[in-house]
C-alpha positions in Angstrom: 0.0 0.0 0.0 1.4 3.4 -1.0 1.5 6.3 1.4 -1.2 8.0 -0.6 -3.4 4.9 -0.4 -2.8 4.7 3.3 -3.7 8.3 3.8 -6.9 7.8 1.7 -7.9 4.7 3.6 -7.4 6.4 7.0 -9.4 9.5 5.8 -12.2 7.2 4.6 -12.1 5.3 7.9 -12.7 8.6 9.7 -15.6 9.5 7.5 -17.0 6.0 8.1 -16.6 6.4 11.9 -18.5 9.7 11.8 -21.2 8.1 9.7 -21.4 5.2 12.1 -22.0 7.6 15.0 -24.7 9.4 12.9 -26.4 6.0 12.2 -26.2 5.1 15.9 -27.8 8.5 16.9 -30.6 8.2 14.2 -31.0 4.5 13.8 -30.7 5.1 10.1 -28.2 2.4 9.1 -28.5 3.2 5.4 -26.1 6.1 6.1 -23.3 3.4 6.1 -24.2 2.0 2.7 -21.8 4.3 0.8 -18.9 3.0 2.9 -19.2 -0.8 2.1 -18.9 -2.7 -1.2 -22.0 -4.6 -2.2 -20.3 -7.9 -1.5 -18.7 -6.8 1.8 -17.9 -9.3 4.5 -17.8 -8.7 8.2 -16.5 -11.0 10.9 -18.1 -9.8 14.1 -16.8 -11.7 17.1 -16.5 -14.9 15.1 -19.7 -14.6 13.2 -19.4 -14.0 9.5 -21.9 -11.8 7.7 -21.8 -11.5 3.8 -23.3 -8.7 1.8 -23.6 -5.0 2.5 -27.2 -5.3 3.5 -26.5 -8.1 5.9 -23.6 -6.2 7.4 -25.8 -3.1 8.1 -28.5 -5.3 9.6 -25.9 -7.0 11.9 -24.8 -3.5 13.1 -28.3 -2.5 13.8 -29.1 -5.7 15.6 -25.9 -5.5 17.7 -26.7 -2.0 18.8 -30.3 -2.9 19.6 -29.5 -5.9 21.8 -26.4 -4.3 23.5 -25.7 -0.7 23.3 -29.3 0.6 23.6 -29.7 -1.3 26.9 -27.5 1.2 28.5 -28.1 4.9 29.3 -24.9 6.2 27.8 -22.1 4.9 25.5 -18.8 6.7 25.0 -16.2 5.4 22.6 -12.5 6.4 22.6 -9.8 5.3 20.3 -6.7 4.0 22.2 -4.8 3.0 19.1 -4.9 4.1 15.5 -6.3 4.4 13.1 -3.1 3.0 11.6 -2.2 0.8 8.6 -1.2 -2.7 9.6 -0.6 -5.3 6.9 -2.5 -3.1 4.3 -5.6 -2.7 6.6 -6.8 0.1 8.8 -6.4 -1.0 12.4 -7.9 0.5 15.5 -8.3 -0.3 19.1 -11.0 1.4 21.2 -12.6 1.4 24.6 -16.3 1.8 25.0 -17.7 2.9 28.3 -21.3 1.9 28.9 -23.3 3.2 31.8 -26.7 2.4 33.2 -28.2 4.1 36.3 -27.6 2.1 39.5 -25.1 -0.3 37.9 -21.3 -0.2 37.7 -20.0 1.0 34.3 -18.8 -1.5 31.8 -15.7 -1.0 29.7 -15.6 -2.9 26.5 -12.3 -3.3 24.7 -12.6 -3.6 21.0 -10.2 -4.1 18.1 -11.2 -3.6 14.4 -9.6 -4.1 11.0 -10.9 -2.6 7.8 -9.8 -3.8 4.3 -10.7 -1.2 1.6 -11.4 -1.7 -2.1 -10.9 1.8 -3.3 -13.1 4.0 -1.0 -15.3 1.3 0.3 -14.8 -1.3 3.0 -14.7 -4.8 1.5 -13.9 -6.7 4.8 -14.5 -5.6 8.4 -13.3 -7.6 11.4 -14.6 -6.5 14.8 -13.5 -8.3 18.0 -14.3 -7.7 21.6 -10.9 -8.3 23.4 -12.5 -8.7 26.8 -15.5 -10.7 25.8 -15.5 -13.0 28.9 -15.7 -9.9 31.1 -18.5 -8.4 29.1 -20.5 -11.7 29.2 -19.9 -12.0 33.0 -21.2 -8.4 33.4 -24.3 -9.1 31.3 -24.9 -12.3 33.3 -24.7 -10.3 36.6 -26.6 -7.2 35.6 -29.0 -8.2 32.8 -32.0 -7.5 35.0 -30.9 -3.9 35.6 -30.4 -3.1 31.9 -33.0 -1.5 29.7 -35.3 -4.3 28.3 -34.6 -5.4 24.7 -36.4 -3.3 22.3 -39.3 -4.9 20.3 -38.6 -5.6 16.7 
């Protein structure tokens, strides 16, 4: 990957990240369509999803069954974005809070492979998944109920 390609991929990643936050705020996941190839593949904590529409549906589902059960969510990059092996790589910590419960910190790592200006492969892994699952087991009753639909 040339320096120009790397800069372009990182700039496109930043635009995608902004669009993701807008999709999160509005629940309009179509905002992310311009950032993925039609045949995009996503590996989300070991589950493979194929096709742009399926990827966007998986994002919406994940946010519905996890993020929206908390009162607040704050994300902070702790590494990157940087180019590693030709892919954009990031590490982030998400802090999730719900009234009367201790906060939860989720450590995530992501890789983005670009085909031109669009993501063709996305890998998203929760690094501290056992801790997150233990938190959910302990505090599920104190979280917001799962949204219908």
